[in-house]
Every structure is written in C-alpha cells, then in structure tokens.
C-alpha positions in Angstrom: 210.6 -95.1 116.6 206.8 -95.1 116.6 206.7 -91.4 116.3 209.1 -91.4 113.3 207.1 -94.2 111.6 203.8 -92.3 112.0 205.4 -89.1 110.8 206.7 -90.9 107.7 203.3 -92.5 107.1 201.6 -89.0 107.3 204.1 -87.6 104.8 203.6 -90.6 102.4 199.8 -90.2 102.7 200.0 -86.5 101.9 202.4 -87.2 99.0 200.0 -89.6 97.4 197.2 -87.0 97.9 199.4 -84.4 96.3 200.1 -86.7 93.3 196.5 -87.4 92.9 195.6 -83.7 93.0 198.2 -82.9 90.4 197.1 -85.8 88.1 193.4 -84.7 88.6 194.3 -81.2 87.6 196.1 -82.2 84.5 193.3 -84.6 83.6 191.0 -81.6 83.3 193.3 -80.0 80.7 193.8 -83.3 78.9 190.1 -84.4 78.6 188.9 -81.0 77.4 191.9 -80.6 75.0 191.0 -84.0 73.4 187.3 -83.1 73.4 188.1 -80.1 71.2 190.5 -82.1 68.9 193.8 -80.6 70.2 196.7 -83.0 70.0 198.4 -83.7 73.4 201.8 -85.5 73.0 202.4 -85.7 76.8 200.6 -86.1 80.1 203.1 -86.1 83.0 202.8 -86.0 86.7 205.9 -84.5 88.3 209.1 -83.0 86.9 212.6 -84.2 86.2 213.6 -87.7 85.0 210.8 -90.0 83.9 210.2 -93.0 86.2 207.5 -94.6 84.2 205.7 -93.9 81.0 203.4 -95.5 78.4 202.1 -94.3 75.1 198.5 -94.7 74.2 197.2 -93.2 71.0 198.7 -89.8 70.5 199.7 -89.3 74.1 202.5 -90.4 76.3 201.4 -90.9 79.9 204.0 -90.9 82.6 205.2 -90.2 86.1 208.4 -88.2 86.8 210.7 -88.2 89.8 209.9 -84.9 91.5 206.3 -84.7 92.7 206.1 -80.9 92.7 203.7 -80.4 89.8 202.7 -81.7 86.4 201.9 -80.7 82.9 200.4 -81.6 79.6 202.0 -80.6 76.3 199.6 -79.3 73.7 200.6 -78.6 70.1 200.5 -75.0 69.0 200.1 -73.2 72.3 201.2 -70.0 70.6 200.5 -68.7 67.0 203.3 -68.5 64.5 204.9 -65.1 63.7 203.4 -62.4 61.4 204.9 -64.2 58.4 203.1 -67.4 59.3 206.3 -69.1 60.4 208.4 -69.4 63.5 210.5 -66.3 63.3 214.3 -66.3 63.1 216.3 -66.0 66.3 217.2 -62.4 67.2 220.0 -60.9 69.2 217.4 -59.4 71.5 217.1 -61.5 74.7 213.4 -60.7 74.9 212.9 -61.7 71.2 214.8 -64.9 72.0 212.5 -65.7 74.9 209.4 -65.2 72.6 210.8 -67.4 69.8 212.0 -70.1 72.1 208.5 -70.4 73.5 207.0 -70.3 69.9 209.5 -73.0 68.8 208.7 -75.3 71.7 205.0 -75.0 70.8 205.7 -76.4 67.3 208.6 -78.7 67.9 206.5 -81.9 67.9 204.4 -80.8 64.9 203.5 -83.7 62.6 201.7 -83.9 59.3 198.0 -83.5 59.8 198.4 -81.4 63.0 197.6 -78.2 61.2 193.9 -78.7 62.2 194.8 -79.8 65.8 196.6 -76.7 67.1 195.6 -75.1 70.4 195.8 -71.5 69.1 193.4 -72.3 66.2 190.5 -73.2 68.6 187.9 -70.5 69.3 188.7 -68.4 72.4 185.9 -69.9 74.4 187.2 -73.4 73.8 190.7 -72.4 74.9 189.2 -70.8 78.1 187.5 -74.1 78.9 190.7 -76.1 78.3 192.8 -73.8 80.6 190.0 -73.4 83.2 189.3 -77.2 83.4 192.6 -77.9 85.3 192.0 -75.5 88.2 188.3 -76.3 88.1 189.1 -80.0 88.8 191.0 -78.9 91.9 188.0 -76.8 93.0 185.7 -79.8 92.5 188.0 -82.0 94.6 188.3 -79.4 97.3 184.5 -78.9 97.6 183.8 -82.7 97.5 186.4 -83.4 100.2 185.3 -80.5 102.4 181.6 -81.2 102.1 182.2 -84.8 102.9 184.2 -84.0 106.0 181.8 -81.3 107.1 178.6 -83.3 106.7 180.0 -86.8 107.5 182.4 -86.0 110.3 182.1 -82.4 111.4 184.4 -79.9 113.1 185.3 -78.8 116.6 182.5 -76.4 117.4 181.8 -74.4 120.5 178.5 -75.4 122.1 176.2 -74.1 124.8 177.5 -76.6 127.3 179.5 -75.2 130.2 183.1 -76.4 130.3 184.1 -74.2 133.3 182.9 -71.2 135.3 185.1 -68.1 135.8 185.6 -67.1 139.5 185.7 -63.4 138.8 185.4 -60.7 136.1 188.7 -60.2 134.3 188.9 -58.1 131.2 189.9 -60.2 128.2 192.4 -57.6 127.3 194.4 -58.3 130.4 197.1 -60.9 130.2 196.1 -63.0 133.3 193.8 -65.7 134.3 193.8 -65.5 138.1 191.7 -63.3 140.2 193.0 -60.3 142.2 191.7 -58.8 145.4 188.9 -56.5 144.5 187.8 -58.3 141.3 184.0 -58.8 141.2 182.6 -62.3 141.3 181.6 -63.5 137.9 177.9 -63.3 137.1 177.9 -67.0 136.2 179.4 -68.1 139.5 177.1 -65.7 141.5 174.0 -67.1 139.7 175.0 -70.8 140.4 176.0 -71.9 136.9 178.0 -75.2 137.0 180.3 -77.1 134.8 178.3 -79.6 132.7 175.2 -77.4 132.5 173.8 -76.9 129.0 172.2 -73.5 128.3 169.1 -74.0 126.2 167.4 -70.6 126.5 168.3 -66.9 127.2 165.5 -64.6 128.4 163.0 -67.1 127.1 164.5 -67.3 123.6 165.7 -70.8 122.7 169.4 -71.1 121.8 170.8 -74.0 119.9 174.4 -73.0 119.2 177.2 -70.9 120.6 176.9 -68.1 118.1 173.3 -67.4 119.2 174.1 -67.6 122.9 177.3 -65.4 122.5 175.3 -62.7 120.8 172.6 -62.7 123.5 175.3 -62.4 126.2 177.2 -59.6 124.5 174.0 -57.6 123.9 172.9 -57.8 127.5 174.2 -55.8 130.5 172.2 -56.3 133.7 169.5 -58.8 134.7 168.8 -61.8 132.6 167.2 -65.3 132.8 169.0 -68.3 131.5 167.5 -71.8 131.2 169.9 -74.7 131.7 169.7 -78.5 131.6 171.3 -80.1 134.6 171.1 -83.8 135.4 168.1 -84.3 133.1 166.2 -81.3 134.6 165.6 -77.8 133.5 166.5 -74.9 135.8 166.2 -71.2 135.6 169.1 -69.0 136.7 169.0 -65.2 137.1 172.5 -63.7 136.6 173.2 -60.0 136.4 175.5 -59.7 133.5 178.5 -57.3 133.9 180.0 -54.9 131.4 183.4 -56.1 130.4 186.1 -55.7 127.7 185.7 -58.8 125.4 187.3 -59.9 122.2 185.8 -58.1 119.1 184.0 -60.3 116.5 184.1 -59.7 112.7 181.1 -59.9 110.4 181.5 -63.7 110.2 181.4 -64.0 114.0 185.1 -64.9 114.2 187.3 -63.4 116.9 189.6 -60.5 115.9 193.0 -60.8 117.5 194.1 -58.1 119.9 190.9 -56.1 119.5 188.5 -55.6 122.4 185.1 -54.0 122.8 182.8 -53.3 125.8 179.9 -55.9 126.0 177.9 -58.0 128.3 179.8 -60.7 130.2 178.6 -63.9 131.9 181.8 -65.6 132.7 182.1 -69.2 131.6 184.0 -71.3 129.1 182.0 -73.0 126.4 182.6 -76.7 125.8 183.7 -77.8 122.3 182.4 -80.9 120.5 182.8 -82.4 117.1 179.5 -81.7 115.3 178.5 -82.6 111.7 177.2 -79.7 109.8 174.0 -79.5 107.7 174.3 -79.0 104.0 173.5 -75.3 104.2 176.0 -74.8 107.0 178.6 -76.7 105.0 178.1 -74.6 101.9 178.3 -71.5 104.1 181.6 -72.7 105.7 182.9 -73.6 102.3 182.2 -70.1 101.1 184.1 -68.7 104.1 187.0 -71.0 103.2 187.1 -69.7 99.6 186.8 -66.1 100.8 189.6 -66.6 103.3 191.7 -68.3 100.5 191.2 -65.3 98.2 192.3 -62.9 101.1 195.3 -65.1 101.7 196.4 -65.0 98.0 196.0 -61.2 98.0 198.0 -60.9 101.2 200.9 -63.1 100.1 203.3 -60.2 99.4 202.8 -58.8 102.9 203.9 -62.2 104.3 207.4 -62.0 102.8 209.1 -60.0 105.6 207.8 -62.4 108.3 208.8 -65.4 106.2 212.3 -64.0 105.8 212.6 -63.4 109.5 211.4 -66.9 110.3 213.8 -68.5 107.7 217.0 -66.5 108.4 216.6 -64.4 111.5 215.0 -66.8 114.0 211.7 -64.9 114.0 208.5 -66.5 115.1 206.7 -68.4 112.4 203.1 -67.2 112.5 200.2 -69.6 112.3 198.8 -68.0 109.1 202.2 -68.1 107.4 202.3 -69.5 103.9 203.2 -73.2 103.8 204.6 -75.1 100.8 204.5 -78.7 99.9 207.3 -79.7 102.4 205.5 -77.8 105.2 202.2 -79.4 104.4 203.8 -82.8 104.3 205.3 -82.1 107.8 201.9 -81.1 109.1 200.6 -84.4 107.7 203.3 -86.2 109.7 202.2 -84.3 112.8 198.6 -85.2 112.3 199.4 -88.9 112.4 201.2 -88.3 115.8 198.3 -86.5 117.5 196.7 -88.2 120.4 193.2 -88.2 118.9 191.0 -91.0 117.5 191.9 -92.3 114.0 188.8 -90.8 112.5 189.9 -87.4 113.7 193.3 -87.9 112.0 191.6 -89.0 108.7 189.3 -85.9 108.8 192.3 -83.6 109.4 194.3 -85.2 106.6 191.4 -84.8 104.2 190.8 -81.2 105.3 194.5 -80.5 104.6 194.2 -82.0 101.1 191.0 -79.9 100.5 192.9 -76.8 101.5 195.8 -77.7 99.2 193.4 -78.2 96.2 191.6 -74.9 96.9 195.0 -73.1 97.0 195.9 -74.7 93.6 192.6 -73.5 92.1 193.0 -69.9 93.4 196.7 -69.6 92.6 196.3 -70.9 89.0 193.4 -68.5 88.4 195.7 -65.5 88.8 195.7 -63.8 85.3 199.5 -64.1 84.9 201.6 -66.2 82.6 202.7 -69.0 82.9 199.7 -69.8 85.1 196.5 -71.1 83.6 194.8 -67.8 84.4 197.3 -66.0 82.1 196.3 -68.1 79.1 192.6 -67.6 80.0 193.2 -63.8 80.1 194.9 -64.0 76.7 192.0 -65.9 75.2 189.4 -63.5 76.6 191.3 -60.5 75.3 191.5 -62.0 71.9 187.7 -62.6 72.0 187.1 -59.1 73.1 189.2 -57.4 70.4 187.8 -59.7 67.6 184.3 -58.9 68.6 185.0 -55.2 68.7 186.6 -55.4 65.2 183.5 -57.2 64.0 181.1 -54.7 65.5 183.1 -51.7 64.1 183.6 -53.5 60.8 187.3 -53.5 61.0 189.6 -56.3 59.7 189.9 -59.3 62.0 193.1 -58.7 64.1 193.7 -62.5 64.3 194.9 -64.6 67.2 196.4 -62.7 70.2 200.1 -63.6 70.3 200.5 -64.7 73.9 204.1 -65.6 73.1 204.9 -61.9 73.2 204.2 -61.9 76.9 206.8 -64.6 77.6 209.4 -62.1 79.0 206.8 -61.1 81.6 206.1 -64.8 82.2 209.8 -65.4 82.9 209.8 -62.5 85.4 206.6 -63.9 87.1 208.0 -67.4 87.2 211.3 -66.1 88.7 209.3 -64.3 91.4 207.3 -67.5 92.1 210.5 -69.6 92.3 212.1 -67.2 94.7 209.0 -67.1 96.9 208.8 -70.9 96.7 212.4 -71.3 97.8 211.8 -68.8 100.7 208.8 -70.8 101.9 210.8 -74.1 101.5 213.6 -72.8 103.7 211.2 -71.5 106.3 209.3 -74.9 106.2 212.6 -76.7 106.9 214.3 -74.5 109.5 211.2 -73.0 111.2 208.1 -75.0 110.3 204.5 -74.2 111.1 203.3 -76.6 113.8 199.8 -77.7 114.8 200.8 -79.0 118.2 
C-alpha cells in the first residue's frame, strides 16, 4: 500500500509540474502578445472540457480536463485572402483546410480589432511572440538544472577507491571473475586498498576522476601514485598494464560496446554526490542541450525499437523516447527509491528540467503547427519584404501561413501517431529507472 501511495504521490507531483510548465509556456505567448497590442480571447491550460475559467479584461483564463498541453487564441493569426476577405469554401479538400484555419483566426473578430490582429504586427514582433513560449520553457529548464547542479549536485565518480580488481580482465569480456593465467592487477600488486583516495599521479595533482582516468589511460608501464590513507599520504609504484578498455567520446563519456587499448590500473572508483561550480554547471547544461538536440534529430530512428517494445515484446531501451505517461511513471518510481528525500527532490526537479528542455527543442522545429513553424513564416516574410525593398519591387505583403495548413495537418498527424506509439510503449513496456 505504501508503494502505491508513493507512486501516486510521484505522479501527482509530476502532473503539477507539467501543468506549471504548460502554463508558464503559454504565459510567454500571452504576455508578449498583449505587449504588442494583439487581442487574446483565451488562455487555457489543458484540452477538452473546461473545468474552471474566469474572464478578465479581453481574455478568458481557464483550466481544461486533459493536462496534455495548452494554448492561447490570438485574433488574426492568418491574413485574409487575396480579396481582403475570408475566401469562399471550395470543393478542394486542401482549400477547405486553408479556409477553415483562416475562418478560425477571425471567428471572434469584434469591432475595433482591425488594429489588434496578429498578422498585422511586424515580423520581428511575431517572432518574439511565438518564440516567447518555448523560451519560457528554456528559462525554467536552465533555472531548475542550475539550481540542482549547484545546490545539490550529481552522482560523480571520484578518485576514491571503491574496490580493487584481483586480476587484469579485458573490459570487452563478459566476465568479472579471474581465470587461471590472468595477471594480477597492477593496483593489487602495488598495494592499493579500498578507501584510499588518489591525490596525485606521477607528481601531478588530480582532483577529479576525469583527470585521473586520462592519466591512467595514457600510461603503460611504471608510474607513481600518491594516496591518502588513514590521514597519511603514501606513494605506491604500480606497473600499469596494457588492456582493452571502454572507449571515451570527446566529452569523456563512455561509448557503449566500443573498446580501445590503453593503460590499466585495476580499481573501481567510488561515486559521491558533489555540487558543481557555476562553470561546470553551465558546461553540463550545454551538454544536456546538445544531447537534447541529438535526441530530437534521432527520433525517427527510434520508431522501430518503440514498435517492437510496444507490440512485439522487444526490450525498451534506456534512451527510448518517453511521453507524459512514461515520465509520470518515472516520477512514481523516484518516490519509491530507497534514497534520502533530498535525492528524490533533486531527481524530480531534474526530470522536470528535462521535460521543459524537450518542450523548448520540440517547439522550435520549423514546422507548423509548432511555434517554430510560425517563426519560420515570419522570418520568410521579413526576408522577401526586405528583398523587395532593396530591389525596388512592390511589397509582396504578409506571407500567407494559412496556405501551409495542409502540410501542418500532415505534420500533426505524424506527431499524433508517434505520440500514440510512445503512449502504448509507456503503458505496456515502460522505461524503468530501477
């Protein structure tokens, strides 16, 4: 019963974090739209039936039943047709899509709104309005991440010895026990012990695992390591062996299933939670953004594995895309981990930071109906108007983003199918952190 209650608590906490993130995103659109004099009839968090709403000024503020997104309605998102009016409905399905979108943009038009339409604002103002929503998510992600990194920290490998290997085993071999004929590990032969903290390598001070790991990998043969043991400093003289070890990428992270020959000492590094400096936190945040971009680009390649996990009983990979349901389940798992409460809080906050970063990156894709699609439309309009001015040609007028609505429906359909696939996988074969 306790496990169930903690899981529900984790899901509820994540749901509130999700709602706040959505409301925060839409607040960016709302505040900048009002700043530039655009009328906003609605500001809603969620979809479906309205649970609560209240009108203040020109805007109805409310919460809807399904916490899977949110929106604001701005008057005049698309320009009228070539004749200055909403064009008549056509038998063409594509034309119908365009005119349905155009009609929706003007359906709440009131006297005096002619000067408060979205499309009449200069392109740079429209870019700011559409960028403000994702940017709010980026701000929230950075603030949460930096707060966790500098105030709490992350599990970090240190130079303290957690255990000493008995023999030299290639890391490419799938075993952890010694065989007859295996050489004694350099660490054991030199007298390294569990609990020792390595503070120098060949006379060069080492303060973190990355430094020590590089020294070890780059050394084959005799070396001198200085350790702290029971409050005293000792010098040990191992002879490092050449061994196959896990390859590292440019960021110093291990590359799965790839091995290279390098120096080998033979001990396991202890991990501790360490707060990061401001500079290290910024660097780690940069890595997080870079990894997020790579993940967005790689989404299409994840579909086969997702399908196998959802319908064919395949293994759900640790880097598999996770939807709202999957993230909420992870939140429930976090609350059941046998770790201190502050660790749970830090993990929940980190989960929320990752969610907000994903919202920012996803919404910046230059595709309608995403915010990035409207930004791309405004930038294109600005480019062609400036080119017309430079070449002294007539002003081509506003770019009619409504003409891209058939493409937007295709993109939305793909996103919906992908979302359903992730949802099924999250239910039947969820990603687990335990």
